[in-house]
C-alpha angles and dihedrals in degrees: 000000000000120000119242090211093113088063093058122088118250116260091255093051091043092053089049094053096040106120096236093047092044092056090050088052092050091050090049091051091049092049089051090050094051092045092052091048092051091048092056094046089051095051095045102039096083091054093048094047093047089072094051127101105277093215089056093240124109120237093192090246127126126230132180128219109233114192087227089060090057094052093264130130120265105232102171094084091225122125101240095188121105099198094246092126096040110098089207096051103029113100112245114213088214088069089068107097134195119236087255092054090050094050093047089050089060098050112136096191129059117286114199117214093197091061094056110025100080096053100033117131099196134031093228090064091060105026113124152102112277136195098222137192135183139170117289114258089242101039140023090215103069126055130233111208124211141148124257125198113198108194125219095221142009087245091059088048090052093047091056090047090053098040100039106016091242115152120211138200127232126202134158116248123218091273092055095255114142107229119202119199146158128207130197130181145141126304131150129256092236099033094245135102087250097060133096122266124263127169109243118207117218100356110192098243092044089052092046091050092056091042091055088056094046091059116004094170090062104032104036133054138182095250100052125060116244133202100256092224116206127178132181119203116241103213110218092220092064091066118101090215089080101235110190094211147008088256091061091050089051090051093048094049095051090045091051091053092048091051090052089057091047088056090053092049091050091053102262102124142173119214110224118248123185095216101028125022096026138125095292092048091053094047089049092047093049094053089048087055089050090057104260115145125244091246092053092046093050090051098044096041096063114105138170112272129029121326126188122190100005089131097041121100141203120197118291088224088082087070100041106080112109112253110212115223114239 
């Protein structure tokens, strides 16, 4: 009689399929499954929570967890930046111009700020970069040249203060409009005619000269001499640098002046000379560095009174060093 032993399971298989042993195996598998799930949650929870609102309250906004934000390596080879934090790529709202600003930026003739600033109803109608002149402190015969920036909003003035450290003045004109402006022009480092040139922001006499033009009824009178302020608009479209807006020309002009002072601090200095390297020479040189042609500078740099040096130049390299924003 043949044995039926070959139809019976081996002892190991029998033990595995025994009901009591099988239940133990099932419980073991479930325990391992739960343990695995808990381990995964423990490892990933910090990453998930790191993208949550730290205050624990939803602001109904959406955020994405980029591996680079968690200190990991970006392996997709795609530039994930959108340029919002890049000052060279981010869109500046001040680059948006009204039609009036665009048209004024194309003016071929001479636009006189002093003829419009006191009665202006909007800042955009007078905003600009101006080659300016006033009477000398010591004499009404000669002219002192400097640059005036008139901002198109208090926000723009504050932006320049934050980004460049340039202060500004604010006065109401005869129409009640608050005009915000910055001036910068030549002074000497030791306050004498024998010193080296620096560019002085918001010199008291320059500020006063513009102030008198902003509201002559309030700030001038018949029995006291005033500064006879004049200012010629430097249209951004005339520059060969290709500035896309008035705002960009404003930024470039402040940067150039800051750069000039950096050269002075680094030891590259220009001695002041009344008839050569003077205020008019430096204004002319800066506008040359900003891309205005010789013909435009000769036309826009002529003012009433006696000018010396408005056609003289120093090297544009004095204005070229990159000025780092604060």
